[in-house]
Structures are given as structure tokens and as C-alpha cells.
C-alpha positions in Angstrom: 0.0 0.0 0.0 1.3 3.4 -0.9 0.2 7.0 -0.4 0.1 9.1 -3.5 -0.7 12.4 -1.9 1.0 14.9 -4.3 1.2 18.1 -2.3 -0.3 20.6 0.2 -2.2 22.7 -2.2 -1.0 25.6 0.0 1.2 27.4 -2.4 -1.1 30.4 -2.2 1.6 33.0 -2.6 2.4 31.9 -6.1 6.1 31.6 -5.2 6.7 28.7 -7.6 10.2 27.4 -7.3 11.8 30.7 -6.2 13.4 30.5 -2.7 12.0 32.9 -0.2 14.6 35.1 1.5 13.1 34.6 5.0 13.3 30.9 4.6 17.0 31.0 3.7 17.6 33.2 6.8 15.6 30.7 8.9 17.7 27.8 7.6 20.9 29.6 8.4 19.7 30.4 11.9 18.5 26.9 12.4 21.9 25.5 11.4 23.7 28.0 13.6 21.5 27.0 16.6 21.9 23.4 15.9 25.7 23.6 15.6 26.0 25.9 18.6 23.8 23.8 20.8 25.6 20.6 19.8 28.8 21.9 21.4 27.4 21.8 24.9 26.9 18.0 24.9 29.2 15.9 27.0 31.0 14.7 23.8 32.8 18.1 23.8 32.7 19.4 27.4 31.6 18.3 30.8 28.2 19.4 32.0 29.8 21.6 34.7 32.1 23.3 32.1 29.2 23.7 29.7 27.0 25.4 32.2 29.8 27.7 33.4 30.6 28.8 29.9 27.0 29.4 29.1 26.6 31.5 32.2 29.6 33.6 31.2 28.4 33.9 27.6 31.6 32.3 26.4 31.1 30.7 23.0 32.9 27.4 22.1 36.3 28.4 20.8 36.9 25.2 18.8 36.1 25.0 15.1 34.2 23.8 13.2 30.8 23.7 14.8 29.2 20.8 12.9 25.5 20.7 12.4 23.5 17.5 12.9 20.4 15.7 11.5 18.3 18.7 12.5 19.9 20.8 9.8 20.3 17.9 7.3 16.5 17.3 7.4 15.7 21.0 7.3 17.7 21.3 4.1 15.6 18.6 2.6 12.4 20.4 3.7 13.5 23.6 2.0 14.7 21.7 -1.0 11.3 20.2 -1.7 9.8 23.7 -1.4 12.4 25.2 -3.6 11.9 22.5 -6.3 8.1 22.1 -6.1 6.8 25.2 -4.4 4.9 23.1 -1.9 5.3 19.9 0.2 5.2 16.8 -2.0 5.4 14.0 0.5 7.0 11.3 -1.6 9.6 13.7 -2.9 10.4 14.9 0.7 10.7 11.2 1.7 13.2 10.7 -1.1 15.2 13.7 -0.1 15.3 12.6 3.5 16.5 9.2 2.5 19.1 10.6 0.1 20.5 12.9 2.8 20.6 10.1 5.3 22.4 7.8 2.9 25.0 10.5 2.2 25.9 10.9 5.9 24.0 8.6 8.4 26.2 9.7 11.3 24.7 13.1 11.8 22.9 12.0 14.9 19.7 10.6 13.4 17.2 9.1 15.8 16.8 5.3 15.9 13.4 5.7 14.2 15.0 7.3 11.2 17.6 4.6 11.1 14.8 2.2 10.6 12.6 4.3 8.4 14.9 6.1 5.9 16.7 3.1 4.3 13.3 1.7 3.3 12.2 5.0 1.9 15.3 5.1 -0.2 14.0 2.0 -1.9 10.4 3.2 -2.3 9.6 6.7 -1.0 5.9 6.4 -1.9 5.5 4.0 1.1 6.1 6.9 3.6 2.6 6.9 5.1 2.5 3.3 6.0 6.2 3.1 7.0 5.9 6.1 9.4 2.8 4.7 11.0 4.6 1.4 11.6 7.3 3.0 13.8 7.3 2.4 17.6 4.8 -0.4 17.8 2.4 1.2 15.3 2.0 4.4 17.3 4.3 6.5 15.1 6.9 8.8 16.4 5.9 11.6 18.9 9.5 12.8 19.0 10.8 16.3 18.3 12.3 15.5 14.9 9.5 16.9 12.8 9.5 20.2 14.8 13.3 20.6 14.8 13.5 20.9 11.0 10.4 22.9 10.1 11.1 26.5 10.9 12.3 27.3 7.3 9.0 25.9 6.0 7.1 28.3 8.3 9.2 31.2 7.0 8.5 30.1 3.4 4.8 30.9 4.2 5.7 34.2 5.8 2.7 36.1 7.0 0.3 33.1 6.4 0.3 30.9 9.5 -2.7 28.9 8.2 -0.8 27.8 5.1 2.3 27.1 7.2 0.3 24.9 9.5 -1.2 22.8 6.7 2.2 22.4 5.0 3.9 21.6 8.3 1.4 18.9 9.1 2.1 17.1 5.8 5.8 17.5 6.1 5.7 16.0 9.6 3.6 13.0 8.6 6.3 11.8 6.3 8.3 10.6 9.3 6.1 11.3 12.4 2.7 9.8 12.4 1.8 10.4 16.0 -0.5 13.4 16.4 1.8 15.0 19.0 4.8 14.7 16.7 2.8 16.5 14.1 1.5 19.1 16.5 5.0 20.0 17.5 5.9 20.7 13.8 2.7 22.8 13.3 3.5 24.9 16.4 7.0 25.8 15.2 5.9 26.5 11.6 3.1 28.8 12.8 5.5 30.8 15.0 8.1 31.1 12.2 5.4 32.2 9.7 4.2 34.9 12.0 7.6 36.3 12.8 8.9 35.9 9.2 6.4 38.5 8.1 8.7 41.1 9.7 5.8 43.2 10.7 6.8 45.3 13.7 3.3 44.9 15.0 3.5 41.1 14.8 2.8 39.5 18.2 5.7 38.3 20.3 6.0 37.0 23.9 2.8 35.6 25.3 0.7 37.0 22.5 2.6 35.0 20.0 2.2 31.8 22.0 -1.5 32.4 22.2 -1.8 32.5 18.5 0.3 29.4 18.1 -1.9 27.5 20.6 -4.9 28.5 18.6 -3.6 26.5 15.7 -3.0 23.3 17.7 -5.3 20.4 18.5 -5.9 19.5 22.1 -3.1 17.4 23.6 0.3 17.6 25.3 1.9 20.0 22.9 -0.9 22.5 23.1 -1.0 22.1 26.9 2.7 22.9 27.1 2.3 26.0 24.9 -0.6 27.2 27.0 1.6 26.8 30.2 4.3 28.8 28.5 1.8 31.6 27.8 1.6 32.4 31.5 5.3 32.3 32.1 6.8 35.8 31.9 9.8 36.5 29.7 12.0 37.3 32.7 11.3 34.0 34.4 14.6 32.7 33.4 15.4 29.7 31.2 16.1 27.4 34.1 12.7 27.9 35.5 11.1 27.6 32.1 12.9 24.4 31.4 11.8 23.0 34.8 8.2 23.8 34.1 8.0 23.0 30.4 10.8 20.5 29.8 13.7 21.2 27.5 13.9 18.1 25.4 15.2 15.6 28.0 12.7 13.0 26.8 13.2 14.0 23.1 9.5 14.3 22.7 7.7 17.1 20.9 5.6 18.0 24.0 8.7 18.5 26.2 10.7 20.3 23.6 8.6 22.7 21.6 6.9 24.7 24.4 10.2 25.6 25.9 11.8 26.4 22.6 8.9 28.7 21.5 8.9 30.4 24.9 12.6 31.3 24.3 11.9 32.4 20.8 8.8 34.4 21.7 10.5 36.4 24.4 13.8 36.9 22.5 12.4 37.4 19.1 14.5 40.5 18.2 17.9 39.2 19.2 19.2 35.9 17.6 22.3 35.7 19.7 20.6 36.3 23.0 17.8 33.9 22.0 20.4 31.1 21.5 22.2 31.9 24.8 18.8 31.8 26.7 17.9 28.5 25.1 21.3 26.9 25.8 20.9 27.8 29.5 17.9 25.5 29.6 20.2 22.5 28.6 18.3 19.3 27.8 18.2 18.4 24.1 20.1 21.6 23.5 21.0 21.2 19.8 17.4 20.7 18.9 16.0 23.5 21.1 18.6 25.9 19.8 17.8 24.7 16.2 14.2 25.5 16.7 14.9 28.9 18.2 17.5 29.8 15.7 15.2 29.0 12.8 12.2 30.9 14.2 14.1 34.0 15.4 16.3 34.3 12.3 13.1 34.4 10.2 12.4 37.7 11.8 15.8 39.2 12.5 17.8 38.0 9.5 21.4 37.2 10.2 22.8 40.4 11.5 23.8 41.0 15.1 25.5 37.6 15.4 29.3 37.7 16.2 31.2 37.1 12.9 33.3 34.4 14.6 30.2 32.3 15.1 29.6 32.2 11.4 33.2 31.4 10.8 33.1 28.4 13.1 29.8 27.0 12.0 30.0 24.4 9.2 28.8 25.8 5.9 25.5 24.8 4.4 25.3 23.2 1.0 24.6 25.2 -2.1 22.2 26.6 -3.1 20.9 27.3 0.4 23.9 28.9 1.9 23.0 32.5 2.8 26.4 33.3 4.3 29.4 32.6 2.1 33.0 31.9 3.3 34.2 35.4 2.2 36.9 37.2 4.3 37.0 40.9 4.7 40.3 42.8 4.6 40.2 43.3 8.3 40.2 39.6 8.9 36.7 39.4 10.1 34.8 36.5 8.6 31.6 37.4 6.7 30.6 33.8 6.7 31.6 30.3 8.0 35.1 28.9 7.5 35.0 26.5 4.6 38.0 24.6 5.7 38.2 20.9 6.2 35.9 19.3 8.8 38.0 17.9 11.6 35.6 15.8 13.6 32.0 14.6 13.8 29.5 15.3 16.6 28.4 11.9 17.7 26.5 10.8 20.8 26.8 7.7 23.0 24.3 4.9 23.0 23.8 1.7 25.0 21.8 -1.4 24.0 18.5 -1.6 25.8 15.2 -3.3 25.2 13.9 -1.0 22.5 15.7 1.8 20.5 18.8 3.5 21.7 18.5 7.1 22.8 20.4 10.3 23.2 22.0 10.9 26.5 21.3 13.9 28.7 24.0 16.5 29.3 23.6 17.3 33.0 24.4 15.5 36.2 23.0 12.1 36.9 19.2 12.6 36.2 16.5 11.0 38.3 13.7 8.8 37.1 11.8 10.1 34.1 9.2 8.6 31.9 7.6 5.2 32.2 10.4 2.8 31.5 10.6 0.7 28.3 7.4 2.0 26.8 8.4 5.6 27.2 11.8 4.9 25.6 10.1 2.9 22.8 7.8 5.8 22.0 10.5 8.4 21.6 12.2 9.6 18.5 15.8 9.0 19.6 19.5 9.3 18.8 21.4 6.6 17.1 24.6 6.1 15.1 25.8 3.5 12.7 28.8 1.3 13.6 32.1 2.1 12.1 33.9 -1.0 13.0 36.8 0.8 14.8 38.4 -0.6 17.9 37.6 0.6 21.4 41.3 1.3 22.2 41.8 3.3 19.0 43.4 6.7 19.8 41.4 9.9 19.3 42.4 12.1 16.4 40.6 15.4 16.0 41.3 15.4 12.3 38.9 12.6 11.6 35.7 11.2 13.0 35.7 10.1 16.6 36.0 6.3 16.7 32.5 4.9 16.9 33.2 2.3 19.6 34.4 5.0 21.9 30.9 6.5 21.7 28.6 3.6 21.8 28.5 -0.1 22.5 27.4 -3.0 20.4 23.9 -4.4 20.6 25.1 -8.0 20.8 25.8 -8.1 24.5 24.1 -7.0 27.7 24.7 -3.7 29.4 27.8 -3.7 31.6 28.9 -1.2 34.3 31.1 0.6 31.9 28.2 1.2 29.5 26.1 2.6 32.4 28.9 5.0 33.5 29.5 6.2 29.9 25.8 6.9 29.5 26.1 9.5 32.2 28.8 11.3 30.2 31.6 10.4 32.7 34.8 8.4 32.3 34.8 5.0 34.1 36.7 5.0 37.4 36.7 2.2 40.0 34.2 4.1 42.1 31.9 4.8 39.3 32.1 1.2 38.0 31.2 0.0 41.4 28.2 2.3 41.6 27.1 1.1 38.2 27.5 -2.5 39.1 25.3 -2.1 42.1 22.7 -0.2 40.1 22.5 -3.0 37.5 22.3 -5.7 40.2 19.5 -3.8 42.0 17.5 -2.5 39.0 18.5 -4.5 35.9 17.6 -2.8 32.6 15.6 -0.1 34.5 18.9 1.4 35.7 19.6 2.3 32.0 16.1 3.4 31.3 16.2 5.8 34.3 19.2 7.6 32.6 17.5 7.9 29.2 16.0 11.2 28.2 
């Protein structure tokens, strides 16, 4: 059975195949937020160091800042709009699959590792294949939301059209209603701000408009809670109330991200710092915020060094080119060789593997295996390198240093590494006791 839906029918602006400037700015902002946020994961710095640097507004000095699957999939969304003027689901499915095959180690969730190879064979099966994920529930993860801001900006000033197109774009991979709702919420916010109308709503008023486009459910409930949270509440309080992506679900990611964007809508740099301070799934929350806010602000006001460090986007969607001024200030990102890849750790569990959190040892979250099974999660493919292979920053981090194989049970070292720490005798003993007392639940309690 296939789905032959051909498009949204929402190309009301008559834009045809011409790219919309606001959507290109949104994509650049999304990629910047994605790459900036990725640097705060434990792969690159300890949680303590990350929080201290964020508090000091000290950007990562290393280069390049590589973007992840958030940006790779956003490029595909904009590509289908650029080529067809609307969302054509089977073409979007093909673009997703093509991008995944070109570089599957961008941090794609386990659901995408299962879905996209099949769509490469037959992209017209997207509807059935997406519904089959996670025991037939479909994904309620934040993956459809993380990539959709440029689509919202494409429909600048027309949030209704953006909502319809976002729903269809989400269903290509996320069949669960809440996964779809997360994408609609982000697209509506971007469409409103991309109109660049000084009178456009921001803050709580923007969140009220967004909520009005959403069906009843967890995502709308989170956005409604965000409406009542003042802009000076602080990102830590907002993250505690709304969630900041620890469970990698749309409902615990989108409300916080939109709260940050709504209250920092005129300052892209400050919006990203505010979002990063909420921690959680920080590359995704920053990607959402970067895409939404840049649709309004454009790309000005961001320190030139940030663009220099961020990995460039592929043509024809790069808005900032690697051009140097005479004074040495970079106008765009450094186009030099990529020295490393941003990978995350995984451990084998009953169900898909998931992205680790970045903070100190978290307490129990979710409902065990079913909660983990329902999430759109992070996974990487095996490289076949050895665990004792030395690190070399001029090439990808050896895969076995970042995740374990699925052919053996979890051992204490796996559990320690899942927390983002290096194994020591004390930590290994702690992990051994946890596994003896709790079994697989000890792992599930550390999963986002």
C-alpha cells in the first residue's frame, strides 16, 4: 500500500520554485543554533564546564561547529519547497532518504535509522512506514519540529498555510498526532515572525496565536503553560516547568523552545544563549529557536566568529558565504576541512537507543521501556573501529568510543559512559550495584 498524496495545495503565494529570503535566513539560523547547541553535549565538554561557559556567555572556541540531523533534514524540507513550491510527500521522503544515505552519522534518531533506508527503496510508502514505527504508534519525537522553521518562513505572514504544510511534512516521518503538533507549532511561529511586521505578536501573545492552531493534547497544553510564564522568568525555571527536550518528545521540547523564541524574538544571539541555558536536548531546542528567530531578525547581530566556526550549508541554500574581509573578520563560515564529527553515545536496551542527557545524573523520568520505545531517539551506525583506537581530532571520533554494540548485555562501563563520565573504579562499582538492583531499569532511568 502506498500514499500518492501529491502536495499541500497551500502554495497560495504563487512563489513557484523561487526561494523565499526569509526561509533562507531561517535555515541559516537553524543550522547555527543546531551547531552551537551541539557543542554543549558531553562529547565536547563536561556538563559543569558547559553550564559555566553558558553562564559567562563564552562561546565554544573550537572549530568547526558541525550541524546535525536537525539541519540535514531542514535542508531537505527547503529543497522540496524550492523545487516544487509546496510539500510533495514522496519527494520529501526521497530527499530525507538521500541525505541520510550520504551521511547517516549526523545523529539521526533510531526511528530514522529504521525508516529512511526503506524510503530510499520506495519513497511512496512513507505513510505506512511512518505509522509502523514504535509499535504502530508512530513517532511523537521532536524530529518533525526541529526541521520545520524554514517551511514556516516560506509561508511568511500566512500561518494557516504554514500549519497545513507543516502537518504534511511532519507525517512523512512522524505519524503520532503530537509529533505532528510540534511541527505545526514551530511552523506557525516562524510564519508569523517571518512577516517582519513590527506589529506582529511576540511574547505571550505569539504563544496564544500558536496555541490556537493546535489540537488538544500535550503540545498545546505545554504551549498554554508557556503563555503564563513571563519572559523574565529565566530559562532554568522555564525548562523545569515545560521541559527542554530531556525526553526527546515534541511536547517536552517545543513549548520551551517557543517560549525562548517568543521572548527573545528580536535578538538571535541572546535567544540562543537563553535556550542553551535550559540545557536538555540543546542542539534541537537551539535549532528550533535559531530557525524561528532568524526568520524575523535576519542574520545580522551575530558575532562574525560564530559564522566562521559553523559548518557551511550546502549550495544553493547557503546564505552566508565563506568570504573574508580585509580586516580579517569573517563574513561567513570557515569553509576549511571538517575535523571531527559530533556523535553521541548509546547503549543497548530493550527497544531503541536514545540520546544521553548532558547534565548530572538525572533522576527517574518517563515510564520505562514503553516511554523509551515511544520516543524519536538518537542513534549512530557502527564504524567497526576498535575501542582502544586513539582519538584524532582530524577525523571522526572512533565509533566504539561513543557507543557499545547491541550484541551483548549492558555492563557497568556502559552505564557509566551513558552518564557522560569516564569510568573509574568508584563509578564502575556504583554502576555494578545499580545494575544488580534494578536491571535494565537502571539504564532506562538515565534515558531522556
